[in-house]
N, C-alpha and C positions, 0 to 999 in steps of 0.2 A: 309500191304505194301509187297509186293513181293519183294524177294531179289535182282531180276534186277531193281525194282524203287528204292532202297535203294542204289544202286551202281551208279544211276544215279544222286544223290542227290550232290547239290556243297555246298560249305560254303555260308553264307550269304554276299551277295553285290558281287557275281560273278556271270557268267551266259555264255552258249554256244552262239555263234551269228552263225545262219546257212544262208543258201542260200534265198533269193537273199540278206539278210541283210548285208553279209560279203563281199562281192563283191562291194555293192555300199558304203559302211565304207571305202573300201580301195581306190576306186575311187577319194571320197571325200577326204580322207588323200593325195593323189599324186597331187590331181586338186590345194590345198590350198598350198604344198609346191612347186608347180612349179610357181603359184603366188609370193612366197615371193622370189625364186630363180630369176623371173624376176626382182625384185626389187635389185636384187645384192647380197642377204644373200644365201651363201654358204651353201650346205648342211653337216652336222657331224651325227656320230653313235655315241652317248657314250654306254657303257655296260649296261646290265640290273641290275649288281651287280657289286658293287666298295666295297674296304675297308672303314668303317666307319668313320676312322680319317680324308679320305678325302670327302667323300659324305656329312657328317653333321657338317662338320666344317665351319668358316664362317656364311656365310648367310643361308647354310644347318642346323645350330643347331635350327631353327626354325623349321626345319620340322623332328627333331629327336623322337617326340611322334608319328611320322606316319609313321616308318619306320620299317619292319619286319626286324630282324636279324638274323644271324646264323654265325658258327663256320666254316672257312674255312679251310679243313682239310690237305691241302697242305701247308699252310705257318702257320697254327694255329693261325690267327688272326681274330677277329670279322670283318663280311661284313654286308653290309644293300643292301636291294633291293628297288632301287629308289623309292620313292615316288613324285618325281618331276623330271622334266629333266633341269628345268632351272639352279640350282645348277651345274649340271654336265657338262654344257655347257660353265659357267663361270669357271669351271677348266679347259677343255681344251684350251680355248681363255687366260688363264694367265698362264697356261704351255706348252703346246704343242706348242701354237701359239704366245708367249710371244712376239717373235720379229717380229712378221707381223705388218705392219702399222695400225694403227688407223685411223679412228673407224672402227672396226672389224664387218663385219655383218655375222650373221650364223643362220642357221636354222636347224630345226631337226623335227622328228616324231617317236613316239614309244610309247609303252605301258607302266601306273606307277600302283603300286600298294599302297596302303594304309593301316593303320590296323582297320581304322573306315571310315564309309562315314559318309554323314550329313544328314541333314533333306532334303535339297534339292538335295542331290546328295548322295544316298544310297549305289550306286555302289562303290566296293573297288578298281575294276580294271578297268581301262577306258583309252583311248586314248588322248595323247595329241601333237598336230602340234604347233609348235612355232618358233618365230625370236628373237634373241638377237642382239643387237648392244650394244659394248664393247669398251670403251676408249672415251666416249662422254657425257658431262654433260649438254649439249643444249636443249633448249627445242624444238629446231626443230628437234631434236634426239627422242623425247618422240613424237612428233606430226606427226613423219614419220612412227614409229611404229604404231599408234593410226589409220592413214588413211590408211595405207596397210592392215592393219587387215580388218576396215570394207568394203573395195574394195573388198577382198578376200571372204570374208562372202557374199556380196552383189551378187558376181560372182557366188557364189554356189547356188542362188536363196532364201538365206535366205531374208524374208521381216520385216517390221516395225522394223527394228534395232533401236535399242538406245543404247546409251553408257553414263555411270555414270562414271564422274571423282571425285578423292579424293585427299587427302594431308594430311595422316596419321601422319606424323611428327608435323603437325600446333598444335595441344592438348597438344603435348611434349614442345613446344616452348613457349605456352601458360600458362602452369603450370611450366617452369621453375622458381625456385626462392621464389615459392609458397611453406608455411608450411600448414600442414592440420591435425587435431585434429583425434586421433584413426582411423577409418575405412573411413573417409569422403572421403579421395581418392579413393578408391574402389568405395565407393555410387558413385561418381560424374562418374569414368569412366563407370558403369553400367548404368546411369543417361542417360550420352550421348549416349551410343549404343541405348537406348528405345528412345530416343529423347525426353525426360520426363524433361520439362522446368519448373516445378516447383521443382523437383528434383534438378535439376541442378541450380536454385536458392537459392535452402536451402543449399547445401554442396558445393558452388563452390567457397567461400571466396572472396578474392580481384580479382578473373578471372569471378565470376557470368554472371555479366552484359553481357562481351564481348562473353562468352561461349553462353548463350542465343542469342547474337546477330548471331552468327554464326549457330546458329541451324536453326534461322529463313532464312539464305542463302539457306538451302537445297531446291532443286527444280531445275527448268529450268536455263540452264547457261545464257540465255538471262537476266533473270531478277536478277541472281545472283552475276553480273561482279561489278553493281555499289554500295550494300551495304559490297562487300569483299574490293572494291577500298576504300570505307570510315571507315572503322573498324579500330578504334584505337588500337594498339597493339606495341608490341616490336619491336625491329629492325630485329631480329632474326626471329620473328613471320611473319613481312613483308615480308621478303625475301621469305620465303614458300609461302605467299599468292601470292607475285608478279609472282612465279616460275608458278604456277596452272594459273593465269591470262594470262601468255605468251602463257601456251599451248592451252588455251580456244581461245584466239585470232587466233592463225596457225590454229587451226583445223575449226573454223568457217570460216575463209577468204578462206581455200582450199574447204571446204564441208557445204556451208551455208545450204544444205538442210538435214544434217544430225543433228539425234535427239541427244541433249546435255543435260546431266544434273550434277549436282553439289551435293555434299555429304561431305564438309568438317568436319564432325565429324566422318565419318564412318572410321573404323581402324579393323575389324575383317578380319581376313586372310592375312593382309599385316604386318605379324611379323617383315619381314626381309626388308622391303620397306624402302626406306630413300627420298622419294620424291614423285612427281605426281604418283598418280595410276588412273587405269580406269578398268572396268568391261564393259562387252558386254550382253547386252541383246535383246530377241525377244518377242514381245508382244504374249500373251497366250502360252508361252515355260517354261517348268519348267526347272530352272535351270540356271545357267549362261554358255552363250556360250564361255565365255573367260573369262580371267581378265591378268592384266600387272601391269608394273610400273617400276619405278627407283629403282634402287637398286646398292650396291655393290659387284662387282665379285670376285670370287677367295677367296681360304681358308684366306689369310691373309685380305679379304675386302679389298683390293688396288687400284680397278681399277673402277671409274662410269660407270654403263649400265642400260640399258632399255630393256626391252622385253615386249613379249606376249605370252602367252599360250592360245591356243584354245582347248574345248573340244571336241571329236568327236562325245559322245554320245547326246550332246545337242544339237550339231547342226543337225545331224539326226533328232532329232525329231522338229526342225525349218523347216524341207524340206519333199516335198510331200514322200509318200511311194514310192520305188523303184518298177520299173516295171521290169518284167521279160523279159529278152531278147528274141527275135523269135528263136526257136529252129528247126531244119528241121534235119529229120529222113531219114539217109541213107539207103537202102535195101544191103542186103548182097552183094557183087561183085562191087558195084559201085567205080568206079575208082579214084585213090588218086588225079589226077587232076582236077576232078569235086567236089571232096569236097575242095580242096583248093582255087577253083575258087569262090565258095559258100561263104567260109569264107572272101575273100579280099573284098566280096560285103558287109558282116556283119554279116553274119548268124552264129549262133553256131550249128556245125555239131555234130549229133550224131549217130556212125556205127552200124550196125546190127552186131551181131558177129557170128549169124547162117544163113543158108539158111532158107526161109519160113517166117523168122520173117515181120509183117507187120504194118497194122494201129494200131491194139491194142497195139503191144508193141512200137508203137511209143508214143500214149497216156501214157503209163505205163512211160516212161523217159521225160514226159512232153515237148514231143514236139509240136509246134504249125503247123508245116508244113511238107510232107513226098516229098521226090524226089521221082520222078516215071517216067518211061520212057523219062528221059532227062527235066522233066517237075517239077514244083513247083506247089503243092497244098494244100491246106489248111487239117489239119486234121478234121474230122467231129466228133462233140460232139456226 
């Protein structure tokens, strides 16, 4: 490997994004944020790095293992590079905007950096575009976020969209008060993750029958509603189920053709969530398009909130490849007025920098057309 090639190497999970993909990604981000803004979600811009005492406190503690850390040479305090934007928006809402009327609707877009990728998302740096509603604990708030994100993805051109709903706090509520021998609880959690009915029945103790029935509820939301309604559980667990059913009903009523599934035993990746969660998928697209749910915002975790983060790398995989814009080559001496008129018509203009530059130079500059004697003509192949 040459010295130049070595210098071009990047760490695992990081990559350069080139043209036209970089411009396409930026356009997708802005269109998504604009869609959220149209629903009343005002844009904020948190810093890329901040003190770890704020970044990794409250609900942010769940992302601590994913945060790069470094010492601030000015304050001599430890800082963290954000692994997620949601926590930062929660901090803004509960500090800088603490006196604003609730519910507070905020949106954002930016890059995040994580220590490790996952099997489905090996990328360690990727873009997040999201929206958060702070100060409401209603099912209507959850439904608003879900429907708004689904609308934004559909408007971008994502096809075969599906949403998987969950309630990670339900398992905790069902297990409350139960005692387990040795490592049975760890075995139970792993069995639930794998949906291993036999193992759940073997180590679930008094909750085994209920948990097996809960696994049977996984699948289409339409077919999960009745079994969930009929499930015999504690008052606390019933409240969790009812909150999920309320969101299902609201979303199905507003968008009956939207594909909804339910996984009431899924908890992976929802470490700081406190209620209904949701994950967006598209058929034959690797990775999640986005995820979100209910949580408590702020370092003191003192305000109910719900939000969604969409992942630009996955969204781009769900969309057609970007098309190169028509570029027109302007020979040396072309008037600025002519260039401005062409740009106003949607052309990308590329100026010749020296006399005599012609069609060969237009090809070198990836131009599809050339402006010749006041006329537009295609560049011949």
